[in-house]
VEXDREN-2710 file (C-alpha; in Angstrom, 1 decimal):
% VEXDREN-2710
k/r/px/py/pz
1/UNK/-11.6/27.2/23.6
2/UNK/-13.8/25.7/20.5
3/UNK/-11.6/24.2/17.6
4/UNK/-12.2/26.2/14.4
5/UNK/-12.7/23.1/11.5
6/UNK/-11.7/24.5/8.0
7/UNK/-12.5/21.3/6.8
8/UNK/-16.3/22.3/7.2
9/UNK/-16.8/25.9/7.5
10/UNK/-18.4/27.9/4.8
11/UNK/-17.0/31.2/3.9
12/UNK/-19.3/34.5/2.6
13/UNK/-18.8/36.2/-0.9
14/UNK/-17.1/38.8/1.2
15/UNK/-14.7/36.3/2.7
16/UNK/-14.0/34.9/-0.7
17/UNK/-13.5/38.2/-2.1
18/UNK/-11.2/39.5/0.5
19/UNK/-9.1/36.2/-0.4
20/UNK/-8.7/37.0/-3.8
21/UNK/-7.7/40.7/-2.9
22/UNK/-10.7/42.3/-4.8
23/UNK/-12.2/45.7/-3.2
24/UNK/-15.8/46.2/-2.0
25/UNK/-16.1/48.3/-5.2
26/UNK/-15.4/45.3/-7.6
27/UNK/-18.1/43.3/-6.0
28/UNK/-21.0/46.0/-7.2
29/UNK/-19.5/46.2/-10.4
30/UNK/-19.1/42.8/-11.6
31/UNK/-19.9/40.1/-9.2
32/UNK/-20.5/37.5/-11.6
33/UNK/-16.6/37.8/-12.7
34/UNK/-15.5/37.9/-9.0
35/UNK/-17.6/34.5/-8.7
36/UNK/-16.6/32.9/-11.9
37/UNK/-12.8/33.8/-10.8
38/UNK/-13.3/32.2/-7.3
39/UNK/-15.1/28.7/-9.2
40/UNK/-11.8/28.5/-11.8
41/UNK/-9.3/28.8/-9.5
42/UNK/-7.8/25.7/-8.2
43/UNK/-6.3/26.4/-4.9
44/UNK/-3.0/24.4/-3.4
45/UNK/-3.6/22.0/-0.7
46/UNK/-3.2/23.8/2.7
47/UNK/-0.3/23.3/4.5
48/UNK/-1.8/23.3/7.7
49/UNK/-5.3/21.9/8.9
50/UNK/-6.0/23.9/11.8
51/UNK/-6.3/27.9/12.6
52/UNK/-4.5/29.4/14.2
53/UNK/-1.7/27.6/11.6
54/UNK/0.1/24.7/13.3
55/UNK/3.5/23.5/13.2
56/UNK/4.5/19.8/14.1
57/UNK/8.1/20.3/14.0
58/UNK/10.0/19.4/17.3
59/UNK/11.1/23.2/18.0
60/UNK/7.6/24.4/17.1
61/UNK/5.6/26.5/19.7
62/UNK/3.3/24.8/21.9
63/UNK/-0.1/24.5/20.7
64/UNK/-2.1/22.6/23.2
65/UNK/-5.8/23.6/24.2
66/UNK/-8.9/22.2/25.7
67/UNK/-9.1/20.1/23.2
68/UNK/-6.5/19.7/20.7
69/UNK/-7.9/21.3/18.0
70/UNK/-7.1/18.2/15.8
71/UNK/-8.9/15.7/18.2
72/UNK/-12.5/15.9/17.0
73/UNK/-15.5/14.5/18.8
74/UNK/-18.3/13.7/16.2
75/UNK/-20.5/12.0/19.3
76/UNK/-20.1/13.5/22.9
77/UNK/-19.2/9.5/24.3
78/UNK/-15.5/10.5/22.4
79/UNK/-14.7/13.0/25.2
80/UNK/-14.6/10.0/27.2
81/UNK/-12.2/8.1/25.3
82/UNK/-10.1/11.4/24.1
83/UNK/-7.3/13.0/26.8
84/UNK/-8.4/17.0/26.8
85/UNK/-5.0/18.2/27.8
86/UNK/-3.3/15.8/25.7
87/UNK/-1.5/17.5/22.5
88/UNK/-0.6/15.8/19.2
89/UNK/3.1/15.3/19.0
90/UNK/5.0/14.5/16.1
91/UNK/7.7/12.2/17.3
92/UNK/10.1/11.8/14.3
93/UNK/10.0/12.5/10.1
94/UNK/12.2/11.0/7.7
95/UNK/10.6/7.9/5.9
96/UNK/9.3/7.0/2.7
97/UNK/6.4/5.4/3.6
98/UNK/5.7/4.4/7.4
99/UNK/3.8/1.4/8.6
100/UNK/3.4/-1.4/10.9
101/UNK/3.7/0.0/14.6
102/UNK/4.0/-2.2/17.5
103/UNK/4.6/-1.6/20.8
104/UNK/7.1/-3.5/23.0
105/UNK/6.2/-3.4/26.4
106/UNK/9.4/-5.0/28.1
107/UNK/11.9/-2.8/26.0
108/UNK/9.6/0.0/26.0
109/UNK/9.9/1.1/22.5
110/UNK/8.3/1.0/19.2
111/UNK/8.9/-0.4/16.2
112/UNK/7.5/0.1/12.8
113/UNK/8.2/-0.3/9.4
114/UNK/10.1/2.2/6.7
115/UNK/9.0/0.1/3.4
116/UNK/10.4/1.9/0.2
117/UNK/13.8/2.2/2.4
118/UNK/13.8/-1.4/3.1
119/UNK/14.2/-1.2/7.0
120/UNK/12.4/-1.1/10.6
121/UNK/12.7/1.6/12.8
122/UNK/12.7/2.0/16.4
123/UNK/11.8/5.1/18.9
124/UNK/13.0/4.7/22.7
125/UNK/10.3/5.8/25.4
126/UNK/12.9/6.9/27.7
127/UNK/14.6/9.5/25.6
128/UNK/12.7/9.6/22.4
129/UNK/15.8/8.7/20.2
130/UNK/15.0/7.1/16.9
131/UNK/17.5/4.4/15.3
132/UNK/17.4/1.9/12.7
133/UNK/16.4/-1.4/14.1
134/UNK/16.8/-4.0/11.3
135/UNK/17.8/-3.6/7.8
136/UNK/17.2/-4.7/5.4
137/UNK/14.0/-5.6/6.7
138/UNK/12.8/-7.2/3.2
139/UNK/10.4/-4.7/2.9
140/UNK/8.6/-5.4/6.2
141/UNK/5.0/-3.9/6.3
142/UNK/2.9/-5.0/9.0
143/UNK/4.5/-6.0/12.5
144/UNK/3.2/-7.3/15.9
145/UNK/4.1/-8.6/19.2
146/UNK/2.4/-11.9/20.5
147/UNK/1.8/-12.7/23.8
148/UNK/5.2/-14.4/24.7
149/UNK/6.9/-10.8/23.2
150/UNK/8.3/-12.3/20.0
151/UNK/7.9/-9.8/16.7
152/UNK/5.4/-11.1/14.0
153/UNK/6.3/-9.4/10.7
154/UNK/5.0/-9.7/7.2
155/UNK/7.2/-9.3/4.6
156/UNK/6.9/-7.9/0.8
157/UNK/9.8/-8.9/-0.8
158/UNK/10.0/-12.4/0.7
159/UNK/6.3/-13.0/0.6
160/UNK/6.1/-14.3/3.7
161/UNK/5.5/-14.2/7.6
162/UNK/8.1/-14.2/10.1
163/UNK/8.8/-14.2/14.1
164/UNK/11.8/-13.2/15.3
165/UNK/12.8/-15.5/18.5
166/UNK/13.7/-14.6/21.9
167/UNK/17.2/-16.0/21.1
168/UNK/17.7/-14.3/18.1
169/UNK/16.9/-16.6/15.3
170/UNK/14.2/-16.2/12.7
171/UNK/11.2/-18.6/12.2
172/UNK/9.4/-18.8/8.8
173/UNK/6.0/-19.1/9.7
174/UNK/4.0/-19.1/6.4
175/UNK/5.6/-18.4/2.7
176/UNK/3.0/-20.6/0.8
177/UNK/-0.7/-21.9/1.1
178/UNK/-1.2/-25.2/-1.0
179/UNK/1.9/-25.3/-2.4
180/UNK/1.6/-21.6/-3.9
181/UNK/3.3/-18.4/-3.0
182/UNK/1.6/-15.9/-1.2
183/UNK/1.4/-12.3/-2.8
184/UNK/2.8/-10.1/-0.2
185/UNK/1.4/-10.3/3.4
186/UNK/0.5/-7.2/4.7
187/UNK/-0.7/-7.1/8.5
188/UNK/-0.5/-9.6/11.5
189/UNK/-2.5/-9.9/14.6
190/UNK/-2.1/-12.8/17.4
191/UNK/-5.4/-14.4/18.4
192/UNK/-6.2/-15.1/22.1
193/UNK/-6.1/-18.7/21.3
194/UNK/-2.5/-18.4/20.0
195/UNK/-3.0/-18.5/16.4
196/UNK/-1.8/-16.1/13.7
197/UNK/-3.9/-14.4/11.3
198/UNK/-2.6/-12.1/8.4
199/UNK/-3.9/-10.6/5.4
200/UNK/-2.3/-11.1/1.9
201/UNK/-3.1/-8.6/-0.7
202/UNK/-0.7/-7.8/-3.7
203/UNK/0.6/-4.5/-2.6
204/UNK/4.5/-5.3/-2.6
205/UNK/4.3/-6.6/-6.1
206/UNK/5.8/-3.1/-7.0
207/UNK/9.2/-1.6/-7.3
208/UNK/8.7/0.9/-4.8
209/UNK/7.5/-1.6/-1.6
210/UNK/9.1/-4.8/-2.7
211/UNK/9.7/-6.4/-5.8
212/UNK/7.4/-7.0/-9.3
213/UNK/6.6/-10.1/-10.8
214/UNK/9.3/-11.8/-13.1
215/UNK/8.5/-11.4/-16.6
216/UNK/5.3/-12.5/-17.2
217/UNK/3.7/-12.2/-13.8
218/UNK/0.3/-10.3/-13.1
219/UNK/2.3/-7.3/-12.1
220/UNK/4.6/-7.6/-14.9
221/UNK/3.2/-8.8/-17.9
222/UNK/5.2/-7.6/-20.8
223/UNK/8.3/-8.3/-19.1
224/UNK/9.4/-4.3/-18.9
225/UNK/10.7/-4.3/-15.4
226/UNK/14.1/-5.8/-14.3
227/UNK/12.8/-7.5/-11.3
228/UNK/16.0/-8.6/-10.5
229/UNK/18.0/-5.3/-10.2
230/UNK/18.9/-4.6/-6.5
231/UNK/17.8/-7.9/-5.3
232/UNK/18.9/-10.9/-3.9
233/UNK/19.0/-13.7/-6.6
234/UNK/16.4/-16.0/-5.0
235/UNK/13.7/-13.4/-5.8
236/UNK/14.3/-13.6/-9.5
237/UNK/11.4/-16.1/-10.6
238/UNK/8.7/-14.9/-8.2
239/UNK/5.3/-14.1/-9.4
240/UNK/1.9/-13.9/-8.4
241/UNK/0.4/-17.0/-8.2
242/UNK/-3.2/-16.6/-5.8
243/UNK/-6.2/-14.4/-5.6
244/UNK/-6.3/-12.1/-2.0
245/UNK/-7.0/-13.8/1.1
246/UNK/-7.2/-13.9/4.9
247/UNK/-5.0/-16.8/6.7
248/UNK/-4.7/-18.3/9.9
249/UNK/-2.0/-20.4/11.4
250/UNK/-2.4/-22.6/14.0
251/UNK/-0.2/-23.4/16.7
252/UNK/0.6/-26.8/14.9
253/UNK/1.8/-24.7/11.8
254/UNK/-1.4/-25.6/10.0
255/UNK/-2.2/-23.0/7.8
256/UNK/-6.1/-22.5/6.7
257/UNK/-8.0/-19.8/4.6
258/UNK/-10.5/-18.0/6.8
259/UNK/-11.2/-15.3/4.5
260/UNK/-11.6/-14.9/0.6
261/UNK/-11.1/-12.3/-1.9
262/UNK/-14.9/-12.6/-2.7
263/UNK/-15.3/-11.4/0.9
264/UNK/-12.9/-8.6/1.2
265/UNK/-11.4/-7.3/-1.9
266/UNK/-7.4/-6.5/-1.0
267/UNK/-7.6/-6.9/2.8
268/UNK/-5.4/-5.1/4.5
269/UNK/-4.8/-4.1/8.3
270/UNK/-7.0/-6.5/10.7
271/UNK/-7.5/-6.9/14.3
272/UNK/-9.6/-8.5/16.8
273/UNK/-12.3/-7.8/18.9
274/UNK/-11.2/-7.6/22.9
275/UNK/-12.8/-10.8/23.3
276/UNK/-11.9/-12.3/20.4
277/UNK/-15.2/-13.0/18.9
278/UNK/-14.9/-10.5/15.9
279/UNK/-12.3/-9.9/13.6
280/UNK/-12.1/-6.7/11.8
281/UNK/-10.5/-6.6/8.2
282/UNK/-9.9/-3.2/6.1
283/UNK/-10.5/-3.4/2.7
284/UNK/-8.4/-1.1/0.3
285/UNK/-7.7/-0.2/-3.4
286/UNK/-6.5/-2.1/-6.2
287/UNK/-2.7/-3.5/-6.2
288/UNK/-0.3/-4.7/-8.8
289/UNK/-1.9/-7.1/-11.1
290/UNK/-5.1/-6.8/-10.2
291/UNK/-7.6/-7.0/-12.7
292/UNK/-10.7/-5.0/-11.7
293/UNK/-11.1/-1.8/-9.1
294/UNK/-10.3/-3.7/-5.9
295/UNK/-11.7/-2.9/-2.6
296/UNK/-13.8/0.3/-2.0
297/UNK/-11.9/1.8/1.3
298/UNK/-14.4/-0.1/3.9
299/UNK/-13.6/-1.9/7.0
300/UNK/-15.6/-5.5/7.1
301/UNK/-16.2/-7.5/10.2
302/UNK/-16.6/-11.7/10.8
303/UNK/-17.6/-13.7/13.5
304/UNK/-14.8/-15.7/15.1
305/UNK/-15.4/-18.9/16.8
306/UNK/-13.4/-22.3/16.7
307/UNK/-10.5/-21.0/14.6
308/UNK/-12.9/-20.0/11.8
309/UNK/-14.4/-16.9/10.8
310/UNK/-17.9/-16.7/9.4
311/UNK/-21.1/-14.5/8.5
312/UNK/-18.8/-11.3/6.9
313/UNK/-20.5/-8.1/6.5
314/UNK/-19.6/-4.6/6.0
315/UNK/-19.0/-2.9/9.3
316/UNK/-18.5/0.8/7.9
317/UNK/-18.0/2.8/4.3
318/UNK/-15.8/5.1/6.2
319/UNK/-17.7/8.1/4.6
320/UNK/-17.1/11.0/6.8
321/UNK/-18.9/14.5/5.8
322/UNK/-19.1/13.0/2.4
323/UNK/-15.6/12.2/2.2
324/UNK/-14.1/8.8/1.9
325/UNK/-11.7/8.1/4.9
326/UNK/-10.3/5.0/3.6
327/UNK/-9.1/2.6/6.3
328/UNK/-5.4/0.8/6.6
329/UNK/-4.3/-0.1/9.7
330/UNK/-7.3/-1.3/12.9
331/UNK/-6.9/-1.3/16.5
332/UNK/-9.4/-2.1/19.2
333/UNK/-9.5/-0.6/22.8
334/UNK/-10.2/-1.9/25.7
335/UNK/-14.0/-0.9/25.5
336/UNK/-14.4/-2.4/21.8
337/UNK/-13.9/0.5/19.7
338/UNK/-12.2/0.7/16.7
339/UNK/-9.5/2.6/15.7
340/UNK/-8.7/2.9/12.0
341/UNK/-6.0/5.1/10.1
342/UNK/-7.5/7.6/7.4
343/UNK/-6.6/7.9/3.8
344/UNK/-8.6/11.1/2.3
345/UNK/-5.9/11.7/-0.1
346/UNK/-6.0/15.5/-1.0
347/UNK/-9.1/15.9/1.4
348/UNK/-7.0/17.5/3.7
349/UNK/-8.4/17.6/7.3
350/UNK/-9.7/13.9/7.0
351/UNK/-6.4/12.3/7.1
352/UNK/-5.3/10.7/10.5
353/UNK/-7.6/8.4/12.5
354/UNK/-11.2/7.6/12.9
355/UNK/-12.8/6.0/15.9
356/UNK/-16.1/4.0/15.6
357/UNK/-18.3/2.2/18.1
358/UNK/-18.6/-1.6/18.1
359/UNK/-21.9/-0.7/16.3
360/UNK/-20.1/0.9/13.8
361/UNK/-21.2/4.4/14.7
362/UNK/-18.6/7.6/14.2
363/UNK/-17.3/8.6/17.3
364/UNK/-14.5/10.9/16.5
365/UNK/-11.1/11.3/14.5
366/UNK/-8.1/12.9/14.9
367/UNK/-6.5/14.9/12.3
368/UNK/-3.0/14.8/10.9
369/UNK/-1.1/16.8/8.1
370/UNK/-0.2/13.6/6.4
371/UNK/-1.9/10.3/5.7
372/UNK/-2.3/7.7/7.8
373/UNK/-1.2/4.3/7.1
374/UNK/-1.4/2.1/10.4
375/UNK/-1.9/2.5/14.6
376/UNK/-1.4/1.1/17.5
377/UNK/-1.6/1.9/21.0
378/UNK/1.6/1.4/23.5
379/UNK/3.2/3.3/26.2
380/UNK/3.7/1.9/29.4
381/UNK/0.1/2.1/30.4
382/UNK/-0.8/1.5/26.4
383/UNK/-3.2/4.4/26.7
384/UNK/-1.0/6.1/23.9
385/UNK/-2.2/5.9/20.5
386/UNK/1.1/5.7/17.7
387/UNK/0.3/6.9/14.3
388/UNK/2.6/5.8/11.4
389/UNK/1.8/8.3/8.6
390/UNK/3.4/9.0/5.6
391/UNK/6.9/10.1/6.7
392/UNK/6.3/10.3/10.0
393/UNK/5.5/9.2/13.5
394/UNK/3.0/10.9/15.3
395/UNK/1.4/10.3/18.7
396/UNK/-1.4/11.3/21.1
397/UNK/-2.0/9.9/24.7
398/UNK/-6.0/9.1/25.2
399/UNK/-8.4/8.1/28.1
400/UNK/-8.6/4.4/27.0
401/UNK/-6.2/1.6/26.6
402/UNK/-5.4/-0.9/23.4
403/UNK/-7.1/-4.1/23.5
404/UNK/-4.3/-7.0/24.3
405/UNK/-0.3/-6.6/22.8
406/UNK/0.4/-4.4/20.3
END
């Protein structure tokens, strides 16, 4: 069946009047009044984004169509990437802000962060069981697994990137650059050469997702916030010391800056193309302590060679039908298409995921009833797109596979 798209539908005057509950006689008598009422009434954000209404609750009625009404092909080629008889599933809900999904292929589980609740969660493939994986997590954000199966995590609270070793120990990979603390490492991914790349915007410098600066710092200039409350004592004196940046950790531990604030303001999610020759980086809005407007909700791309990134340029402004679908988390599939989480705010119907060709053309999108923060491919065949969206975890099977480990 053809999916109804309320986000792009147009309505006649008669439809508008029916919605307002006004009879036909009133139309003839005072059409100007009716139109004025319609123009000045601010509708509540809709609770669903499909017609017929859809529920994502575990006990909801089946809602499988060919296609799922919320998997939308913008370009016909997207029909070769999406799976026609696969429904979007809500696997779990209960987070405050879900982020950083990563698939563990050996354990067959999905790991993700619930940043404000200071924990990492785990969903098991075999029975869908969800439990707390790690708490406290130091307000971890982005996670991924390297090619040896070790977990990489970006920690807002401690302003560092860590690796969980196979024997259970923890290695601090990066907490300073040229003697200065990082802001709040956000997302992390391994390159094919074994180096680790991560972004460092300032979003952890707030009460909700980490800790503000000590008194006088850029996110607490008047010192009215007590950044020690509820925190271990070593957090107390930390303040923001650097601008935004993108960094590379070499196999020998050496850290270099590969992208600057001038190139990508507020760098957020990042991923490599399947062959490792491109680095995609999401640029998002201003964070705590930023003086300007921050990023503009765009995706940038760099060329990558010999451990360096160059030729930074705009990949997409993430405008869809005139709506800003702000990106956050990014992942490539094996064909080089880029899948980006979408934050369209109250533009219900545009939150979810967008999919872009290597040339930057919009191929399709997935609508979710919540803002989506991050995505990854997983499942035993690496063909399931997992979506960490605000309070919930969603998934949909695709006809493609994610490039490399999650």
